[in-house]
C-alpha positions in Angstrom: 0.8 9.1 -39.9 -1.6 8.4 -42.9 -5.2 7.6 -41.2 -4.3 7.0 -37.9 -6.2 9.4 -35.7 -5.6 10.8 -32.3 -8.0 8.7 -30.9 -7.0 5.8 -31.5 -3.2 6.5 -30.3 -4.8 7.3 -27.2 -7.4 4.2 -27.4 -4.0 2.6 -27.8 -2.3 3.9 -24.6 -5.1 3.3 -22.8 -5.1 -0.6 -23.4 -1.0 -0.5 -23.2 -1.7 0.8 -19.4 -4.4 -1.5 -18.7 -3.0 -4.6 -20.0 -6.9 -5.1 -21.0 -9.1 -4.4 -23.3 -12.1 -4.5 -21.2 -10.7 -1.9 -18.9 -9.7 0.1 -21.4 -13.3 0.0 -23.0 -14.9 1.2 -20.1 -12.2 3.9 -19.3 -13.2 5.1 -23.1 -16.6 4.2 -22.7 -16.5 1.9 -25.8 -17.4 -1.6 -26.2 -14.7 -4.5 -26.0 -15.3 -5.7 -29.1 -14.8 -1.8 -31.2 -12.1 -1.2 -29.3 -10.5 -4.6 -30.1 -11.4 -3.7 -33.5 -10.0 -0.3 -33.8 -6.5 -1.7 -32.2 -6.6 -4.3 -35.5 -6.9 -1.5 -37.6 -4.2 0.8 -36.3 -2.0 -2.3 -36.4 -3.1 -2.6 -39.9 -2.3 1.0 -41.0 1.1 0.7 -39.1 2.3 -2.3 -40.3 3.7 -4.2 -37.3 2.0 -6.1 -34.3 1.4 -3.8 -31.5 -0.3 -6.7 -28.9 0.0 -9.8 -28.3 -3.7 -10.9 -27.0 -4.5 -14.2 -25.5 -8.2 -14.9 -24.0 -7.1 -13.8 -20.5 -4.0 -11.2 -21.1 -3.0 -8.8 -23.5 1.0 -7.5 -24.0 2.7 -5.3 -25.5 5.0 -6.3 -28.5 8.7 -4.6 -28.9 6.9 -2.4 -31.3 3.9 -1.8 -29.2 6.4 -1.1 -26.1 8.5 1.6 -28.6 5.2 3.3 -29.8 4.4 3.7 -26.3 7.6 5.0 -25.1 7.6 7.8 -27.3 4.0 8.6 -27.7 3.6 8.8 -23.9 5.2 12.6 -23.8 4.1 13.5 -27.0 0.4 13.2 -26.6 1.0 14.6 -22.7 2.6 18.0 -23.7 -0.2 18.4 -26.8 -2.9 18.0 -24.0 -0.8 20.7 -21.9 -0.6 22.9 -24.7 -3.9 22.4 -26.0 -5.6 23.4 -22.7 -3.1 26.0 -21.9 -4.3 27.5 -25.0 -7.9 26.9 -23.8 -7.9 28.3 -20.8 -5.3 30.7 -20.7 -2.1 31.0 -20.5 -2.1 32.5 -17.1 -3.9 28.7 -15.4 -3.0 25.5 -15.5 -5.2 23.0 -16.7 -4.3 19.1 -17.3 -2.9 16.2 -15.3 -0.4 15.5 -13.5 0.6 11.7 -12.4 3.7 11.2 -9.8 4.3 7.6 -8.7 5.4 7.5 -5.0 6.3 5.4 -2.0 4.2 5.9 1.0 6.4 7.8 2.8 7.1 10.2 0.4 3.0 10.5 -0.2 2.2 11.2 3.2 4.7 14.2 3.2 3.7 15.5 0.1 -0.3 15.1 1.2 0.8 17.0 3.9 2.7 19.9 2.7 2.6 20.1 -0.9 -0.7 18.8 -2.4 -3.2 20.8 -0.6 -1.2 24.4 -1.7 -0.9 22.9 -5.2 -4.4 21.8 -5.2 -5.7 25.3 -4.5 -3.3 26.9 -6.9 -4.0 25.1 -9.4 -7.9 24.0 -9.6 -8.4 22.6 -13.1 -5.1 20.2 -12.6 -5.8 16.9 -12.1 -3.2 15.2 -9.8 -3.3 11.4 -9.3 -0.5 10.5 -6.8 0.0 6.7 -6.5 1.6 4.5 -4.3 3.2 1.8 -4.8 6.6 -0.1 -3.0 8.3 -1.5 -6.1 10.5 1.4 -8.4 8.5 1.3 -11.9 10.0 2.9 -14.9 8.1 6.1 -14.3 8.2 6.9 -18.3 7.0 3.4 -19.7 4.2 3.6 -17.0 3.1 7.3 -18.3 4.0 9.5 -15.1 5.3 12.7 -14.6 7.6 11.8 -12.2 8.5 9.6 -8.9 9.3 9.9 -5.7 11.9 7.6 -3.8 14.7 7.9 -1.2 17.4 9.2 -3.3 19.6 6.3 -3.3 17.0 4.7 -5.1 16.4 7.6 -7.7 18.1 6.4 -11.2 21.0 7.7 -12.6 19.6 9.1 -15.3 16.8 11.3 -13.7 16.8 14.9 -12.3 16.5 14.3 -8.4 14.7 17.4 -6.2 15.3 16.6 -2.7 13.1 17.1 0.5 12.1 16.4 3.4 15.5 16.4 5.0 17.7 13.2 6.0 16.0 10.3 7.2 17.2 7.0 9.5 15.8 3.7 9.6 15.7 2.7 13.1 14.7 -0.8 15.4 11.6 -0.6 17.4 10.3 -2.8 20.2 7.5 -2.2 22.8 8.1 -2.5 26.7 6.3 -5.8 27.0 8.2 -7.2 24.4 11.8 -6.0 25.7 10.8 -6.9 29.2 10.0 -10.8 28.0 12.8 -10.9 25.7 15.9 -8.7 26.7 17.3 -5.8 25.1 19.8 -6.6 22.2 23.0 -4.2 22.8 24.4 -4.9 19.1 23.2 -6.0 15.9 24.2 -9.7 15.6 22.0 -10.1 19.2 18.8 -9.8 16.4 19.6 -13.3 15.3 18.3 -14.4 18.8 15.0 -12.1 18.5 11.9 -12.3 17.1 12.1 -9.8 14.3 9.1 -8.2 12.1 10.7 -8.9 8.8 10.2 -7.0 5.6 9.2 -8.7 2.5 10.8 -6.1 -0.4 8.8 -6.0 -3.8 10.9 -8.6 -6.2 10.3 -11.4 -3.0 13.4 -11.6 -1.2 13.8 -10.0 2.6 15.2 -7.0 3.4 18.7 -7.1 5.0 18.5 -4.5 8.2 21.5 -2.0 7.1 23.4 -0.8 10.4 26.5 1.1 10.5 29.7 0.1 12.6 33.2 1.7 13.0 32.4 3.9 9.6 31.3 0.5 8.0 27.9 -0.9 6.5 26.5 -3.7 8.1 23.7 -5.7 7.1 21.8 -8.1 9.2 19.3 -11.1 7.6 17.5 -10.8 10.9 15.4 -14.1 11.6 11.4 -13.3 12.1 8.2 -15.3 11.2 6.3 -12.3 10.3 7.1 -10.4 7.1 5.2 -7.2 6.0 6.0 -5.1 3.2 4.5 -2.0 4.8 6.0 0.5 7.1 2.6 1.5 9.1 1.9 -2.2 9.8 5.2 -3.1 10.8 5.2 -0.2 13.2 1.3 -1.6 14.6 3.1 -4.8 14.7 5.5 -4.0 17.1 3.5 -1.8 19.2 1.7 -5.1 19.6 4.5 -6.6 20.8 4.8 -9.3 18.2 9.1 -8.7 17.8 11.3 -6.1 16.7 10.7 -3.8 13.4 12.8 -1.8 11.6 11.4 0.9 9.7 12.1 4.4 9.0 11.7 6.9 11.7 9.1 9.2 10.2 6.6 6.1 10.6 7.5 5.1 14.1 8.0 8.5 15.7 4.0 8.5 16.6 4.4 5.6 18.5 7.4 6.8 20.1 6.1 9.8 21.6 3.1 7.9 22.7 5.6 5.5 24.4 3.7 2.5 22.5 7.8 1.6 21.2 11.3 2.2 22.1 14.4 3.3 19.7 16.8 0.4 20.0 20.2 -0.1 18.9 20.4 3.8 18.1 24.0 4.3 18.0 24.4 2.0 15.4 21.8 4.1 13.1 22.9 6.8 10.6 21.2 9.6 8.7 20.9 8.5 4.8 19.6 11.2 2.0 16.1 11.6 2.3 13.1 11.6 0.0 13.6 12.6 -4.1 11.3 13.7 -6.1 12.7 12.5 -10.0 11.9 13.1 -13.5 13.3 12.9 -17.1 16.1 15.0 -18.0 15.4 13.8 -21.3 11.8 15.7 -22.4 10.6 18.9 -22.1 8.7 19.5 -18.6 5.2 19.7 -18.1 4.1 23.1 -16.6 2.2 21.4 -14.0 5.3 19.3 -12.9 7.0 22.7 -12.7 4.3 24.0 -10.6 4.5 21.0 -8.2 8.1 21.2 -8.0 7.5 25.2 -7.3 5.4 24.2 -4.1 7.7 21.7 -2.6 10.7 24.0 -3.2 8.4 26.9 -1.1 7.2 23.8 1.4 11.2 23.1 2.1 12.0 26.4 2.8 9.0 27.1 5.6 9.6 23.9 7.6 12.5 22.1 6.9 15.0 24.6 9.0 13.1 23.0 11.7 12.1 19.8 10.1 12.5 16.9 12.4 11.0 13.4 11.6 7.0 13.8 11.6 4.6 11.7 12.7 2.9 9.5 9.7 
């Protein structure tokens, strides 16, 4: 690593994360031209091209992607070692980055985050939400949160929040005007509030019939990609929605919507925090997991579907 500075490597990771010289330069407090010059110098010293540059975008070469994936855990661990030494082994310092779906973030924010931040006031927690399943290692996250069925098989999973159901809901006004479906196939004659998946396809609603899975490609001229908005649309009488029960529980308890086709639904394994088992687990993540486990012991014996 002759003549390659730690600052240059961190600058490269910042450019790789943002896919933009301007945004990375702003974060680093540098001029765009200085950062661009530093990256060209880094490429020259390493003897490989790390970045594809156009007038509008920046992307990683194969070598750049490989360097990013190997540097992220190394520099994360280095920061942790230095912060622990600086502050003392009994106090954690540094950052913890978690990528989550919205439901998982709500549960963590309610039951875990307040205690974690109280116990670790020097830790910077980034809890970021998005619908798509990302490569947490490549994107620089310490952990992810998704439904158990979506967790990559090579990851270590920590379940929390209990089981969960996806339920069909509709307002009383809608059911009074359109009638109530008695079997999933009846949905084909109804207005449904569809869910657009991150990849662009529409989600096929999943039910259980005689112990077998039944998928229905429901009709509807309204598509949303957010469960809370789907519940709101159902409350407004715009159609039937199919959402995780925690998001609908408040509206159900308030009498704004009713559960339909309930006997066709079944609980599935709920949320998991997951992380790579192929690298050292950061102390900040260990502490976060410990708070999750304590929250599970405290609430899961009586845990039912929470209001969102």
